[in-house]
C-alpha positions in Angstrom: 0.0 0.0 0.0 1.1 3.5 -0.7 1.1 6.2 1.9 -2.0 8.4 2.3 -1.9 11.5 0.2 0.2 14.3 1.7 -1.5 17.5 2.9 -1.8 20.0 0.1 -0.5 23.5 0.2 -3.4 25.9 -0.2 -3.3 28.1 -3.3 -4.7 31.4 -2.1 -4.9 33.1 -5.4 -5.7 31.4 -8.7 -5.2 33.5 -11.9 -7.7 33.6 -14.7 -5.3 31.6 -16.9 -5.4 28.7 -14.5 -9.2 28.8 -14.4 -9.2 28.6 -18.2 -6.7 25.7 -18.0 -9.1 23.7 -15.8 -12.0 24.5 -18.1 -10.1 23.2 -21.1 -9.5 19.9 -19.3 -13.1 19.5 -18.5 -14.0 19.5 -22.2 -10.9 17.8 -23.5 -11.8 15.4 -26.3 -10.7 11.8 -26.0 -7.4 11.1 -27.6 -7.6 7.3 -27.3 -8.3 6.7 -31.0 -5.0 8.5 -32.0 -2.8 7.9 -29.0 -2.0 4.3 -29.7 -0.7 5.0 -33.2 0.7 8.5 -32.8 3.4 8.2 -30.2 6.7 9.8 -31.2 10.0 9.2 -29.5 11.8 12.6 -29.1 15.5 12.6 -28.1 17.3 15.9 -27.2 20.8 16.8 -28.1 21.8 16.0 -24.5 20.3 12.6 -24.7 17.0 13.2 -22.8 14.2 11.0 -24.3 10.5 11.6 -24.1 7.4 10.1 -25.7 5.2 12.7 -27.4 1.6 12.6 -28.5 0.8 15.8 -30.5 -2.7 17.1 -30.3 -3.9 20.6 -31.1 -7.6 20.2 -30.4 -7.1 22.5 -27.4 -4.1 24.7 -26.7 -2.9 22.7 -23.7 0.3 20.7 -22.9 0.5 18.0 -20.3 3.9 16.8 -19.0 4.4 13.7 -16.8 7.8 12.4 -15.7 9.3 10.1 -13.1 12.7 9.7 -11.5 13.7 6.2 -10.3 14.0 5.9 -6.5 11.1 6.9 -4.2 10.5 6.5 -0.5 12.7 3.4 -0.4 15.6 5.8 -0.7 14.9 7.5 2.6 17.9 6.9 4.8 17.3 4.9 8.0 16.0 7.3 10.7 15.0 9.8 8.0 11.7 8.2 6.9 9.4 10.7 5.3 12.2 12.6 3.5 11.0 11.9 -0.1 7.5 12.7 1.0 8.6 16.1 2.4 10.7 16.8 -0.6 7.8 16.4 -3.1 5.8 18.9 -1.1 8.3 21.6 -1.6 9.1 21.8 -5.3 6.5 24.6 -5.9 7.5 26.3 -2.6 10.4 28.3 -4.1 13.1 27.7 -6.7 16.0 29.6 -8.2 15.6 33.3 -7.2 11.9 32.9 -6.5 10.7 32.4 -3.0 7.5 30.5 -2.3 5.0 33.4 -2.9 6.9 34.6 -6.0 7.0 31.0 -7.4 3.3 30.5 -6.8 2.4 33.8 -8.4 4.6 33.0 -11.4 2.8 29.7 -11.8 -0.5 31.4 -11.9 0.7 34.0 -14.3 2.0 31.3 -16.6 -1.4 29.5 -16.6 0.3 26.3 -15.2 -0.3 23.7 -12.6 2.5 21.7 -11.1 2.5 18.7 -8.7 5.0 16.2 -7.4 4.5 13.0 -5.4 6.5 9.9 -4.4 5.8 6.2 -4.4 7.9 3.5 -3.0 10.0 3.3 -6.2 9.8 6.7 -7.9 9.4 10.4 -7.6 6.7 11.7 -10.0 6.1 15.2 -11.4 3.4 16.6 -13.6 2.7 20.0 -15.2 -0.2 21.2 -17.2 0.2 24.5 -19.1 -1.4 26.8 -21.7 0.5 26.3 -25.0 0.8 30.0 -25.6 2.7 30.4 -22.2 4.7 27.2 -22.4 8.1 29.0 -22.4 7.3 30.6 -19.0 5.9 27.3 -17.7 8.8 25.2 -18.8 11.2 27.6 -17.3 9.4 27.3 -13.9 9.6 23.6 -14.2 13.3 23.9 -14.9 13.8 25.9 -11.8 11.8 23.5 -9.6 13.7 20.4 -10.9 17.2 21.9 -11.1 17.2 24.5 -8.3 14.7 23.9 -5.6 15.3 26.2 -2.6 14.0 24.2 0.4 13.7 27.3 2.5 13.1 27.0 6.2 9.6 28.6 6.3 8.1 26.3 3.7 9.9 23.3 5.2 8.4 24.0 8.6 4.9 24.6 7.2 4.8 21.5 5.1 6.5 19.5 7.9 3.7 20.6 10.3 1.0 19.5 7.9 2.7 16.1 7.5 3.0 15.7 11.3 -0.7 16.6 11.7 -1.6 13.9 9.2 0.5 11.4 11.1 -1.2 12.3 14.4 -4.6 12.1 12.8 -3.8 8.8 11.1 -2.8 7.3 14.4 -6.4 7.6 15.5 -7.8 6.1 12.2 -8.4 2.4 12.2 -7.7 2.0 8.5 -4.5 3.9 8.6 -3.3 1.9 11.6 -4.3 -1.2 9.8 -2.3 -0.2 6.7 0.8 0.3 8.8 0.4 -3.1 10.6 -0.2 -4.8 7.3 2.9 -3.4 5.7 5.0 -4.3 8.7 3.6 -7.8 8.9 3.8 -8.6 5.1 7.2 -7.0 4.4 9.1 -7.5 7.7 12.3 -5.6 7.6 12.1 -4.6 3.9 12.0 -0.9 3.0 8.4 -1.4 1.8 7.4 -1.9 5.4 8.3 1.7 6.3 5.8 4.5 6.2 6.4 6.9 3.3 5.1 9.7 5.6 7.6 8.8 8.2 7.0 9.2 12.0 6.7 12.3 14.1 10.3 11.8 15.2 11.8 11.1 11.8 10.0 14.0 10.2 11.1 16.3 13.0 14.7 15.4 12.3 14.7 16.3 8.5 16.8 19.2 7.4 17.4 21.3 4.3 20.7 19.5 3.9 18.9 16.1 3.9 16.5 17.4 1.2 19.3 18.7 -1.0 21.2 15.4 -0.6 18.2 13.3 -1.7 17.4 15.6 -4.6 21.0 15.3 -5.8 20.9 11.5 -5.5 17.6 11.0 -7.3 17.3 13.7 -9.9 19.4 12.5 -12.8 18.9 11.8 -16.5 19.5 8.1 -16.0 16.3 6.6 -14.7 14.2 9.5 -16.0 11.0 8.7 -17.9 9.0 11.5 -19.6 5.8 11.8 -21.6 4.2 14.9 -23.2 0.8 15.2 -24.7 -0.8 18.2 -26.3 -0.1 21.2 -28.5 3.6 21.0 -28.9 5.7 19.8 -31.8 8.7 17.5 -31.6 11.3 20.1 -32.5 10.1 22.5 -29.8 9.9 19.7 -27.2 13.4 18.6 -28.1 14.7 22.1 -27.0 12.6 22.1 -23.9 13.9 18.7 -22.8 17.4 20.0 -22.7 16.4 23.2 -21.0 14.5 21.4 -18.2 16.4 18.2 -17.7 19.6 18.5 -19.8 21.9 19.8 -17.0 21.0 17.1 -14.5 23.7 14.6 -13.5 24.0 11.6 -15.9 23.2 8.9 -13.4 21.4 8.8 -10.0 23.1 7.6 -6.8 20.5 5.1 -5.7 20.8 2.7 -2.7 20.2 -0.9 -3.7 16.8 -2.3 -2.7 16.4 -6.1 -2.5 13.3 -7.9 -3.7 10.8 -8.5 -0.9 9.8 -11.9 0.3 6.1 -11.7 1.3 5.3 -13.1 4.7 2.0 -14.9 3.9 0.2 -17.5 5.9 -0.5 -15.2 8.8 -3.5 -13.4 10.4 -3.2 -9.8 11.3 -5.9 -8.5 13.6 -6.6 -4.8 14.3 -9.3 -4.9 16.9 -11.8 -2.0 17.0 -15.4 -2.1 18.3 -17.2 -0.9 15.2 -20.2 -2.1 13.2 -18.2 -2.7 10.0 -15.2 -5.0 9.5 -12.7 -4.6 6.8 -11.1 -7.7 5.3 -7.9 -8.0 3.3 -6.2 -11.1 1.9 -3.0 -11.5 0.0 -1.6 -14.3 -2.1 1.6 -14.3 -4.3 1.5 -12.3 -7.4 3.2 -12.3 -10.8 5.9 -9.8 -11.8 5.0 -7.6 -14.7 7.7 -9.1 -16.9 6.8 -12.7 -16.2 5.6 -14.9 -19.1 2.4 -15.8 -17.2 1.5 -12.2 -16.4 -1.4 -12.0 -18.9 -2.8 -15.3 -17.7 -2.7 -14.0 -14.2 -4.3 -10.7 -15.1 -7.2 -12.5 -16.9 -7.6 -14.9 -13.9 -7.8 -12.0 -11.6 -10.4 -10.3 -13.8 -12.6 -13.4 -13.5 -12.0 -13.8 -9.8 -12.7 -10.2 -8.6 -11.2 -7.7 -11.0 -13.8 -5.0 -10.2 -16.5 -5.9 -12.7 -20.1 -6.8 -11.7 -19.6 -10.2 -13.3 -16.7 -11.4 -11.2 -17.0 -14.5 -9.1 -16.4 -12.7 -5.9 -19.0 -10.0 -6.7 -21.6 -12.6 -7.5 -21.0 -14.8 -4.5 -20.4 -12.1 -1.8 -22.7 -9.4 -2.9 -25.3 -10.7 -5.4 -26.1 -14.0 -3.8 -25.6 -13.2 -0.1 -25.6 -9.4 0.3 -22.6 -9.6 2.5 -20.8 -6.5 1.1 -21.5 -3.5 -1.0 -18.3 -4.1 -3.1 -15.5 -6.6 -3.3 -12.6 -6.7 -5.6 -9.2 -8.3 -6.3 -6.2 -6.9 -7.9 -2.6 -7.7 -9.0 -0.4 -5.4 -7.0 3.0 -4.8 -8.7 5.9 -2.8 -7.3 9.5 -2.9 -8.5 10.4 -5.4 -5.7 7.2 -7.3 -4.9 4.1 -8.7 -6.5 0.9 -9.9 -4.8 -2.7 -10.6 -5.5 -4.9 -8.8 -3.0 -8.7 -9.2 -2.2 -10.4 -6.5 -0.2 -13.9 -5.8 1.1 -15.9 -4.5 4.1 -18.9 -6.1 5.7 -21.1 -6.1 8.8 -19.0 -7.1 11.7 -21.5 -9.8 12.7 -21.1 -11.4 9.2 -17.3 -11.0 8.8 -16.5 -14.7 9.5 -19.2 -15.7 7.0 -17.8 -13.3 4.4 -14.3 -14.6 4.9 -15.4 -18.2 4.5 -17.2 -17.3 1.3 -14.1 -15.6 -0.1 -11.9 -18.6 0.8 -14.4 -20.9 -0.9 -14.5 -18.9 -4.1 -10.7 -18.7 -4.2 -10.5 -22.5 -3.6 -12.8 -23.1 -6.5 -10.7 -20.9 -8.8 -7.5 -22.7 -7.7 -9.0 -26.1 -8.2 -10.9 -25.8 -11.4 -9.9 -22.5 -12.9 -12.3 -20.5 -15.1 -14.6 -21.7 -17.9 -14.1 -20.9 -21.6 -17.0 -18.5 -21.4 -15.5 -16.6 -18.5 -12.1 -16.4 -20.2 -13.7 -15.1 -23.4 -15.6 -12.4 -21.5 -12.5 -11.4 -19.5 -10.5 -11.1 -22.7 -13.1 -8.9 -24.3 -13.4 -6.6 -21.3 -9.7 -6.4 -20.7 -9.0 -5.4 -24.3 -11.9 -2.9 -24.5 -11.5 -1.2 -21.2 -7.9 -0.2 -21.7 -8.7 3.1 -23.5 -11.4 4.0 -21.1 -9.2 3.4 -18.0 -5.9 4.8 -19.4 -6.5 7.1 -22.3 -9.5 9.4 -21.5 -7.6 12.7 -21.1 -4.2 14.1 -22.0 -3.1 13.8 -18.4 -4.0 10.1 -18.2 -2.3 9.4 -21.5 0.9 11.0 -20.3 0.7 9.0 -17.1 0.1 5.8 -19.0 3.1 6.5 -21.3 5.4 7.0 -18.3 4.3 3.8 -16.8 4.9 1.9 -20.0 8.4 3.3 -20.0 9.1 2.3 -16.4 7.8 -1.2 -17.2 10.0 -1.4 -20.3 7.0 -2.4 -22.5 8.1 -0.4 -25.6 6.6 2.5 -27.6 4.4 0.1 -29.6 2.9 -1.8 -26.7 -0.6 -0.5 -27.2 -0.6 -2.1 -30.7 0.7 -5.4 -29.3 -1.3 -5.6 -26.1 -4.5 -7.2 -27.5 -2.4 -9.9 -29.2 -0.8 -10.9 -25.9 -4.2 -11.1 -24.2 -5.9 -13.1 -27.1 -3.0 -15.6 -27.1 -3.7 -16.7 -23.5 -5.1 -20.2 -23.3 -7.5 -21.7 -20.8 -4.9 -24.1 -19.6 -2.4 -21.3 -18.9 -5.0 -19.5 -16.7 -5.7 -22.7 -14.8 -2.0 -23.3 -14.2 -1.4 -19.8 -12.9 -4.6 -19.9 -10.7 -3.4 -23.2 -9.1 0.1 -21.8 -8.6 -1.0 -18.5 -6.9 -4.1 -19.4 -5.1 -3.1 -22.7 -3.5 -0.8 -20.8 -1.2 -2.1 -20.0 2.3 -2.8 -16.3 2.2 -2.1 -13.5 4.7 -5.4 -12.3 6.2 -6.1 -9.0 7.9 -9.2 -8.3 10.0 -10.0 -4.7 11.0 -12.9 -4.6 13.5 -14.1 -6.7 16.3 -12.3 -10.1 16.8 -13.7 -12.9 14.8 -15.4 -15.7 16.8 -13.1 -18.4 18.1 -12.7 -21.2 15.6 -13.4 -19.1 12.5 -11.0 -19.7 9.7 -8.7 -16.8 9.0 
């Protein structure tokens, strides 16, 4: 699980240009019909590479990028460092302090955001095409010359600490922490990306500059741009924004995680609703059986109303409003996770039904009809889920780069899915789902003797 979203710095004055920017995105036409066949690879003179989808329907440019190395790069005792850093890139850069930088963003008709995951630091910018020079220059300053001034550090730090204190009183946040610690043990994935009150209090501007220097490099950089900009212009902007960064990052090695399954984690609270979470082994994104596993997951509980879990838990028994399963892939771990919430007095029953459905999938696998329907849905839903706006297209292209899937992946994807056989799905179902899962129960203790 990723950390809860960080507190957002309030923007006190939004310029008219930014309001127009938001309006443009509300009416942005779908680019999905063209995005799959119109991706250009643009390489700058300094070797910075980006994937570009040109579209001039509206005068907007969306930029998305990622640097390898996220919260796993926080030094021991400095947990929360990457999280704090990503909250400060629009809080002053170059010769602009926080207020001046925010005003300049508004004047440029641009929106900027940064966030971290376990394995990467992400950034995004949306801008009006006619003011792209100013917007790209602000992005250059933020990436190359962040200030990390004391006043913004103290303010964002206080917001983060307030979130940590609040989360300590929230059952689901407490449960997420206990889950990560139980599943990942001593691996960096077990640490909170937000950090602790003590670790966040210890963070300094020197720590921030050191992490920025270690992570922000041309090596391990992934960029996608969508909108009203041509390849020649983008080529120049890539060098202006990213070209002067170090060639390679200085990342600490992170081992692959060994999931600690076969255990029950209880977070006891006296409340009327119990949350259930179960985890089995997953499949790495580059594994040959990935597509078979993805289709099996879709049939099991992939979020559609026709999944086995949805039918058995909600439709037939009314045990939960929703239930779903998902393949969870990070750079150093893979798992298949089922999650739901139910009335506390029916939690044991719900857990038993989930186990029975999983047992059936592991033993017999899906039917030909289920596999055909899953293939059709998985192929058809891709554009809706990933290509419905310029921002989502840019985000999708960055993830394709991180996963090493190639610029023509969208054209090849349907073929990979169609090629999966029923026997392959049955094999991967038996392999993954025959393992004793980890189970987390958040709510009143289950009755003695119930299977967990």
